[in-house]
C-alpha positions in Angstrom: -56.5 231.5 66.2 -53.4 229.4 67.2 -52.4 226.4 65.5 -49.7 223.9 66.6 -48.1 222.0 63.6 -47.4 218.3 63.9 -43.7 219.0 62.9 -43.3 221.3 65.8 -44.5 218.5 68.2 -42.1 216.0 66.8 -39.3 218.7 67.2 -40.3 219.4 70.7 -40.2 215.6 71.6 -36.8 215.3 70.0 -35.3 218.3 71.8 -36.6 217.1 75.1 -34.9 213.7 74.6 -31.5 215.1 73.7 -29.1 216.1 76.4 -26.8 219.1 76.7 -27.4 222.8 77.8 -31.0 223.7 77.4 -32.8 227.1 76.9 -36.5 227.9 76.9 -38.1 229.5 73.9 -41.5 231.0 74.4 -43.9 232.2 71.6 -46.4 235.2 72.0 -48.6 237.4 69.8 -50.6 240.5 70.9 -50.0 239.5 74.6 -51.1 235.9 74.2 -49.2 232.8 74.2 -49.2 231.0 70.8 -47.5 227.8 71.3 -46.1 225.7 74.3 -42.5 226.6 75.2 -39.8 224.6 73.7 -36.3 223.7 75.0 -33.6 224.2 72.7 -29.7 223.4 72.7 -26.9 225.0 70.5 -28.4 223.7 67.3 -30.8 225.6 64.9 -34.4 224.5 65.2 -37.6 224.8 62.9 -39.7 227.6 64.6 -43.4 227.1 64.4 -45.4 229.0 61.8 -48.5 230.5 63.1 -51.6 231.2 61.2 -54.2 233.9 61.9 -57.3 234.6 59.9 -56.9 237.8 57.8 -53.3 238.3 58.7 -50.0 237.3 56.9 -47.2 236.1 59.2 -43.9 238.0 58.7 -41.6 236.3 61.2 -40.4 236.1 64.9 -38.6 238.8 66.8 -37.5 239.2 70.3 -38.0 242.2 72.5 -35.0 243.9 71.0 -36.4 243.5 67.4 -33.8 240.9 66.4 -35.4 238.4 63.8 -35.3 234.8 64.3 -35.7 232.0 61.7 -35.0 228.3 61.4 -31.3 229.0 61.0 -31.0 231.0 64.4 -29.1 229.5 67.3 -30.4 230.4 70.8 -27.9 231.2 73.6 -30.3 231.8 76.3 -33.9 231.7 77.4 -35.8 233.8 74.6 -39.3 235.2 74.2 -40.2 235.5 70.6 -43.2 237.7 69.3 -45.1 237.1 66.1 -44.9 239.9 63.6 -48.0 240.3 61.4 -49.3 242.3 58.3 -52.8 242.5 57.4 -53.5 240.3 54.4 -53.9 242.2 51.1 -56.6 240.9 48.7 -57.3 241.6 45.0 -60.6 242.5 43.7 -61.2 242.5 39.9 -64.0 244.4 38.3 -65.2 242.8 35.1 -67.5 244.3 32.5 -70.4 242.4 30.8 -68.0 241.0 28.2 -65.5 239.9 31.0 -63.0 242.7 30.0 -61.2 244.1 33.3 -62.4 247.6 34.2 -60.2 247.9 37.2 -58.3 245.7 39.7 -58.0 247.0 43.4 -56.0 245.8 46.3 -57.7 246.0 49.8 -57.0 244.7 53.3 -58.7 241.7 54.7 -62.0 242.4 56.3 -62.3 246.0 54.8 -64.6 247.2 52.1 -64.5 249.4 49.0 -66.5 252.6 49.5 -65.8 254.0 46.0 -65.9 251.2 43.4 -65.4 252.1 39.8 -68.5 252.9 37.6 -69.2 250.9 34.5 -70.6 252.1 31.3 -72.4 250.2 28.4 -74.3 252.0 25.6 -78.0 251.7 25.8 -77.9 250.5 29.3 -77.9 251.8 32.8 -75.4 250.7 35.3 -77.1 249.4 38.5 -74.1 248.2 40.6 -72.0 245.0 41.1 -73.1 241.5 41.5 -71.5 240.9 44.9 -71.3 243.0 48.0 -68.0 245.0 48.7 -68.3 245.8 52.3 -66.4 243.0 53.9 -63.9 241.4 51.8 -62.3 238.2 53.0 -60.8 236.7 49.9 -59.6 237.5 46.4 -62.9 238.5 44.6 -64.2 238.8 41.0 -67.1 241.0 40.6 -69.2 241.8 37.5 -71.1 244.8 36.4 -74.9 244.6 36.5 -76.9 246.6 34.0 -80.4 247.1 32.9 -81.6 248.3 29.5 -82.5 251.9 29.2 -86.1 252.7 28.5 -87.1 255.5 26.4 -90.3 257.4 25.5 -91.7 257.1 22.1 -94.4 259.5 21.1 -96.3 259.5 17.9 -98.0 262.7 16.9 -100.2 263.9 14.1 -99.5 266.7 11.5 -100.6 269.2 14.1 -98.6 267.9 16.9 -101.4 266.2 18.8 -100.4 263.0 20.5 -101.7 259.8 18.8 -99.7 257.2 20.9 -97.2 257.2 23.5 -94.9 254.1 24.7 -92.0 253.1 26.7 -89.5 251.2 24.6 -86.4 249.4 25.8 -83.0 250.4 24.1 -82.6 248.7 20.8 -86.0 247.4 20.5 -88.7 248.6 17.9 -91.7 250.8 18.7 -95.2 249.9 17.5 -96.8 252.6 15.3 -100.4 253.4 15.5 -102.7 253.6 12.6 -101.7 256.6 10.5 -104.2 259.4 10.7 -106.2 260.4 7.6 -105.7 263.8 6.3 -108.1 265.2 4.0 -106.3 266.3 0.7 -103.2 264.3 1.5 -101.8 260.8 1.1 -99.7 259.3 3.9 -96.2 258.5 2.9 -94.8 257.2 6.1 -93.2 258.4 9.4 -90.5 260.9 9.5 -88.1 258.9 11.6 -87.2 255.3 11.9 -88.4 253.4 15.0 -87.0 250.0 14.4 -84.1 250.4 16.8 -84.9 253.1 19.5 -81.8 254.5 21.2 -83.2 257.8 22.7 -86.5 259.6 23.6 -88.2 260.5 20.2 -91.1 262.2 18.8 -92.3 260.7 15.5 -94.6 262.6 13.0 -96.4 261.6 9.8 -95.2 262.6 6.5 -97.9 263.5 3.7 -98.0 264.5 0.1 -100.5 267.0 -1.1 -103.1 265.5 -3.5 -106.0 266.9 -5.4 -108.0 263.7 -5.5 -108.8 260.9 -3.3 -109.2 257.6 -5.3 -110.9 254.4 -4.8 -110.3 251.3 -6.9 -113.2 249.3 -8.1 -114.3 247.4 -11.3 -111.0 247.7 -12.9 -110.6 251.4 -12.6 -110.4 254.4 -10.3 -113.2 256.3 -8.8 -112.7 259.8 -7.7 -113.7 259.7 -3.9 -113.0 263.3 -3.0 -111.5 266.5 -4.4 -109.1 268.7 -2.1 -108.0 271.2 -4.6 -109.2 274.9 -4.7 -109.5 275.4 -8.5 -112.6 276.9 -10.1 -112.2 274.6 -13.1 -111.5 271.0 -12.3 -110.0 268.7 -14.7 -110.4 265.1 -13.9 -107.6 262.9 -15.4 -108.2 260.0 -17.8 -106.1 257.8 -15.8 -104.0 257.6 -12.7 -100.9 255.4 -12.6 -101.9 254.0 -15.9 -105.3 252.8 -14.6 -108.4 254.6 -16.1 -110.7 256.8 -14.1 -114.1 255.4 -14.6 -116.3 257.0 -12.0 -117.1 259.7 -9.5 -117.9 258.2 -6.0 -120.9 259.3 -4.0 -120.5 262.8 -2.5 -117.1 263.3 -4.0 -117.6 267.0 -4.7 -120.7 267.5 -2.6 -121.1 271.1 -1.1 -118.0 272.5 -3.0 -119.1 276.1 -3.5 -116.1 277.1 -5.6 -116.1 274.8 -8.5 -117.5 276.5 -11.7 -116.6 274.0 -14.5 -115.7 270.3 -14.6 -113.8 268.6 -17.5 -114.7 264.9 -17.2 -112.4 262.2 -18.7 -113.4 260.2 -21.9 -112.9 257.1 -19.7 -115.8 258.1 -17.3 -118.6 255.6 -16.9 -120.5 256.5 -13.7 -121.2 259.6 -11.7 -122.7 258.2 -8.3 -125.4 259.7 -6.0 -124.9 263.3 -4.7 -121.5 263.4 -6.5 -121.9 267.2 -7.1 -124.7 267.9 -4.8 -125.1 271.5 -3.8 -122.4 272.7 -6.0 -123.8 276.2 -6.3 -121.3 277.7 -8.5 -121.1 275.1 -11.1 -122.3 276.6 -14.4 -121.8 274.1 -17.2 -121.1 270.4 -17.7 -120.6 268.4 -20.8 -120.7 264.7 -20.2 -118.2 262.5 -22.2 -119.4 259.9 -24.7 -119.3 256.5 -22.7 -120.9 258.0 -19.6 -123.5 255.3 -18.7 -124.9 256.2 -15.2 -125.8 259.4 -13.4 -126.8 258.6 -9.8 -129.5 260.1 -7.6 -129.2 263.8 -6.7 -125.9 263.8 -8.5 -126.4 267.5 -9.4 -129.3 268.4 -7.3 -129.3 272.0 -6.0 -126.8 273.1 -8.5 -128.5 276.5 -8.8 -126.0 278.2 -11.3 -126.0 275.3 -13.7 -127.1 276.6 -17.1 -126.3 273.7 -19.5 -126.0 269.9 -19.3 -125.2 267.9 -22.4 -126.1 264.3 -22.1 -124.2 261.7 -24.3 -125.6 259.0 -26.6 -124.3 256.4 -24.1 -126.4 257.4 -21.1 -128.6 254.5 -19.8 -129.8 255.7 -16.4 -130.4 258.8 -14.4 -131.3 258.5 -10.8 -133.9 260.1 -8.5 -133.8 264.0 -8.4 -130.4 263.9 -10.2 -130.9 267.6 -11.4 -133.5 268.7 -8.8 -133.8 272.3 -8.4 -131.2 273.2 -11.0 -133.0 276.5 -11.6 -131.0 278.0 -14.6 -131.1 275.1 -17.0 -132.8 276.2 -20.3 -132.7 273.2 -22.4 -132.7 269.4 -21.9 -132.1 266.8 -24.5 -132.3 263.1 -23.4 -130.8 260.4 -25.8 -132.4 257.3 -27.0 -129.9 255.1 -25.1 -131.6 256.3 -21.7 -133.5 253.3 -20.5 -134.4 254.1 -17.0 -135.2 257.3 -15.2 -135.7 257.8 -11.3 -138.4 260.2 -9.9 -138.1 263.8 -10.0 -135.1 263.9 -12.3 -135.6 267.5 -13.4 -138.2 268.4 -10.8 -138.4 272.3 -10.1 -135.9 273.2 -12.8 -138.1 276.2 -13.4 -136.1 277.9 -16.2 -136.3 274.9 -18.6 -138.0 276.1 -21.8 -137.3 273.2 -24.1 -137.1 269.6 -23.5 -136.5 266.8 -26.1 -136.9 263.4 -24.9 -135.8 260.2 -26.7 -135.6 257.8 -23.5 -137.7 254.8 -23.4 -139.4 255.8 -20.2 -140.1 259.3 -18.8 -139.8 258.9 -15.0 -142.2 259.8 -12.2 -142.3 263.6 -11.8 -139.4 263.9 -14.2 -140.3 267.4 -15.2 -142.7 268.3 -12.5 -142.8 272.0 -11.7 -140.9 273.1 -14.7 -143.1 276.0 -14.9 -141.4 277.7 -18.0 -141.4 274.6 -20.2 -142.9 275.7 -23.5 -141.5 273.3 -26.0 -141.8 269.6 -25.3 -140.8 267.0 -27.8 -141.5 263.5 -27.1 -139.6 261.2 -29.5 -140.8 258.0 -31.2 -138.6 256.0 -28.7 -140.6 256.8 -25.7 -142.9 254.0 -24.7 -144.2 255.1 -21.2 -144.9 258.3 -19.5 -145.0 257.8 -15.7 -147.3 259.6 -13.3 -146.7 263.4 -12.6 -144.2 263.4 -15.4 -145.2 267.0 -16.3 -147.1 268.0 -13.3 -147.5 271.8 -12.9 -145.7 272.6 -16.3 -147.9 275.8 -16.4 -146.3 277.2 -19.7 -147.1 274.2 -21.9 -149.7 275.0 -24.7 -149.4 272.1 -27.0 -147.8 268.6 -26.8 -147.4 265.8 -29.3 -147.5 262.3 -28.1 -146.3 259.6 -30.6 -148.1 256.3 -31.3 -145.0 254.7 -29.5 -146.3 255.6 -26.1 -148.4 252.7 -24.8 -148.9 253.8 -21.1 -149.6 257.2 -19.4 -149.7 257.6 -15.6 -152.0 259.7 -13.3 -151.6 263.5 -13.3 -149.2 263.5 -16.1 -150.5 267.0 -17.2 -152.3 268.1 -14.0 -151.9 271.7 -13.1 -150.9 272.5 -16.7 -153.4 275.4 -16.8 -152.3 276.6 -20.3 -152.2 273.4 -22.0 -154.8 273.4 -24.9 -154.1 270.7 -27.2 -152.5 267.1 -26.9 -151.9 265.9 -30.4 -151.1 262.5 -31.9 -151.2 260.8 -35.3 -154.7 260.3 -36.6 -154.6 256.5 -36.5 -153.6 256.8 -32.8 -156.2 259.2 -31.8 -158.7 256.9 -30.2 -156.0 254.9 -28.5 -154.6 258.1 -26.8 -158.1 259.3 -25.8 -158.7 255.8 -24.3 -155.4 256.2 -22.2 -156.4 259.6 -20.9 -159.8 258.4 -20.0 -158.3 255.9 -17.6 -156.2 258.4 -15.6 -156.7 261.1 -13.1 -156.1 264.8 -14.1 -156.9 267.9 -12.1 -156.7 271.5 -13.2 -156.1 270.5 -16.8 -158.5 271.3 -19.7 -157.1 270.3 -23.1 -158.3 268.6 -26.3 -157.0 265.4 -27.8 -156.6 266.2 -31.4 -154.9 264.7 -34.5 -151.6 265.9 -35.6 -151.7 268.7 -38.3 
């Protein structure tokens, strides 16, 4: 593009108006005329300054290569040719913090095929923020990044995947619920995941424990046992808090346990706590124990002895059902309630001494070897079927304290010959038996010797 300056036009008019010998000066570039011819005399003139997009003007030269400028004097007609150089531009490459990565010079209208690369920890470089294929001016470009994404995998103690997530650099991962592991307590995860900076696999950390505990009523309950000892010693306290109970099913179906040492702080043994512990041979309950739940020791076939404390107030249904080797049972006066079938089918029981207020339904039903039955003065009620099918009983004493007897209390007691009581209670006892149903029983109601 050719541009004629105002100064040059003024000069042209001035020279035309002046007299003297005149010469013609012509101006060309790349074969094309740039400006109108001018007439000059023997004085220097201001030569026009051409402009062309993308080029830098270097000066005027004649055909011989001589250079002309504003101080040159023409001595004849002259054709001048514009000399050009491609304009050189500067491209600055800035990082995310405006620091200069590199500065490059390029010719006008060209591009940069191999721009510099940029790096930023935790980020992926994705290019520059302006195109670099046709540069027409000095340029500042900035690096563009995106946060790197990492894969975070949470696994269980066996390496099985619990959760998998994509997390951006520097951000935190969200952990799943820690998996429960029998016999262990979860301590945490093996790696920090508050600031993720790489792909990572995270596993749980556990500590081996013997007991699972549950807090209730101001103390700990043993919820499960994970050890493998034959003799289990239950601690009096954990972390300064007393152990007051054994939870439902805590030791159920454990076939290895032979002996259990209970803590003095124990108040309750819940239902089925030791159900089907077939190797358990002996238990001695601590003073202070108040409750034994339903089926707590049912089907403990090897159990030979159970010593009950003077603090026991309740035994639940079938608590010692089918404990086939127990030989003697002594129930304390503190026992206020008994469930059904507490000692049902304990076929080796030979002696039972009962000081409980109430003898439960089917309490000793099926105790076929029971020979010695002592009913204490504390007993007030004997429930139905209490001694059903106790086929070895021969004689029983029932004290005057008993005011109620249930149906079939001695049914199928084929060897029972005499039920005795105090003389002054004889008619009362006969009256009670007359009001109940008995089968396969033939005994006399007689005064005590």
